[in-house]
C-alpha positions in Angstrom: 13.7 13.5 29.3 10.4 15.0 28.6 8.1 13.8 26.1 8.4 15.0 23.1 5.0 16.8 22.4 3.0 15.8 18.7 3.1 18.9 16.3 0.4 21.2 15.8 0.5 20.6 12.0 2.2 19.4 9.3 2.2 18.9 5.5 0.8 15.5 4.9 4.0 14.6 2.9 6.6 15.9 5.3 5.6 13.0 7.7 8.1 10.2 7.8 6.6 7.1 6.0 6.4 4.0 7.8 9.6 2.0 8.3 8.2 -1.8 7.8 6.2 -2.0 4.3 4.1 -4.8 5.7 2.9 -6.6 9.1 1.6 -9.4 6.4 3.6 -12.8 6.8 5.8 -14.0 3.6 4.5 -14.4 1.0 2.2 -11.3 0.8 4.4 -8.8 2.6 6.7 -8.4 -0.4 3.3 -7.8 -2.7 3.3 -4.4 -0.7 6.0 -3.3 -2.0 4.8 -0.4 -4.5 2.9 0.9 -0.8 4.2 3.4 1.3 2.4 4.7 4.2 2.7 8.1 6.2 1.0 7.3 9.7 -0.5 11.1 10.3 -2.8 10.1 13.4 0.2 8.4 15.5 2.1 11.5 14.6 -0.2 13.3 16.4 -0.7 10.9 19.3 -4.5 9.3 18.0 -5.4 6.5 19.6 -9.1 5.7 18.8 -8.3 6.1 15.1 -5.9 5.7 12.6 -5.1 8.0 9.3 -2.6 7.6 6.8 -1.4 8.7 3.9 -0.8 6.2 1.8 1.1 6.4 -1.7 0.8 3.9 -4.1 3.5 3.5 -7.3 2.6 2.3 -10.4 1.3 -1.7 -10.1 1.3 -0.9 -6.4 -1.6 -2.3 -4.0 -2.9 -1.5 -0.6 -3.3 -4.7 0.6 -4.8 -7.7 0.2 -8.3 -8.0 -0.7 -9.6 -8.1 2.7 -12.8 -7.3 5.2 -12.7 -6.7 8.7 -15.4 -7.7 11.6 -15.1 -4.8 13.8 -13.1 -1.9 12.2 -14.8 0.9 9.5 -12.4 2.1 7.1 -12.8 5.2 4.8 -10.5 6.1 1.9 -10.5 9.5 0.1 -8.4 9.5 -3.3 -6.1 12.9 -3.1 -4.5 12.3 -6.7 -4.0 9.7 -9.5 -6.3 7.1 -10.7 -6.5 4.0 -8.9 -9.3 0.9 -9.0 -11.1 -0.3 -6.3 -11.7 -3.8 -6.3 -14.6 -5.1 -3.8 -17.3 -7.8 -4.5 -19.2 -5.9 -6.5 -16.2 -5.8 -9.1 -13.8 -2.8 -10.4 -14.7 0.8 -9.4 -12.3 3.2 -11.1 -11.4 6.4 -8.7 -10.3 9.7 -9.2 -9.2 12.9 -7.1 -11.9 13.9 -5.0 -13.7 10.5 -5.0 -14.3 8.9 -1.5 -15.4 4.9 -0.5 -16.1 3.8 2.9 -16.2 -0.2 4.0 -18.5 -1.1 6.8 -17.2 -3.9 9.6 -18.9 -7.1 9.5 -20.3 -7.1 5.9 -17.6 -9.3 4.7 -17.1 -7.6 1.3 -13.7 -7.7 0.8 -11.8 -4.5 -0.7 -8.5 -3.5 -1.9 -6.8 -0.5 -3.9 -4.7 -1.3 -7.1 -2.8 1.4 -9.0 -2.9 0.2 -12.7 -1.9 3.4 -13.9 1.6 4.8 -14.8 1.2 7.7 -12.2 1.5 7.6 -8.6 -1.7 7.6 -6.7 -2.4 9.0 -3.3 -5.3 8.5 -1.0 -6.2 8.8 3.2 -7.3 6.4 4.4 -8.8 6.2 8.2 -9.7 3.1 9.8 -10.9 3.1 13.8 -8.9 0.7 16.4 -11.8 -1.5 17.5 -10.4 -3.9 20.0 -11.0 -7.9 18.9 -11.2 -7.3 15.4 -10.4 -9.8 12.8 -9.5 -10.2 9.0 -10.7 -12.4 6.5 -9.2 -12.5 3.1 -11.4 -14.2 0.4 -8.5 -14.5 -2.1 -5.6 -16.0 0.0 -5.1 -18.4 2.8 -5.0 -15.9 5.2 -6.8 -14.7 8.1 -5.6 -12.4 10.9 -6.8 -11.3 14.5 -5.7 -7.7 16.3 -4.7 -8.9 19.7 -3.2 -6.8 22.3 -2.6 -3.7 19.7 -0.7 -6.2 17.2 -1.9 -8.5 14.4 -1.4 -12.0 14.3 -1.6 -14.0 11.2 -2.3 -17.6 10.3 -3.7 -19.8 7.5 -7.0 -20.5 7.2 -6.9 -24.0 8.7 -5.3 -21.8 12.0 -1.9 -23.0 11.1 1.2 -20.7 11.6 3.3 -19.0 9.2 
């Protein structure tokens, strides 16, 4: 059977949502219930970077506050009014605003939706091998090994 060709173009919200809500171990995975990711880059067969359309329900969060060692990240707000949380504090966001997170800075970031309406944004990140993630507010650390995230407690013990 021939491999299916990727689409030429689609409406982003028509992309199927990711079936697994989170790669985090419990109890952290349950905190991502208000987040729905539509993987756009994978749909087109992109391998060097990822692109997701993310929908955050009221009360939803993008992730735990985290910082990558090797992966740059970028977000662009499409609709809604989420709040960006970083080491600098709270930054209200609005449609048309964007933010970037340079790898290796240690500045943890996270987006939360404290409003009563859905927030939608694009997230873009590279897929640099050997990436690791720190979580300043939680007992968690992650390592990207052989294309998969592996998580442990900060002391290295497994979940």
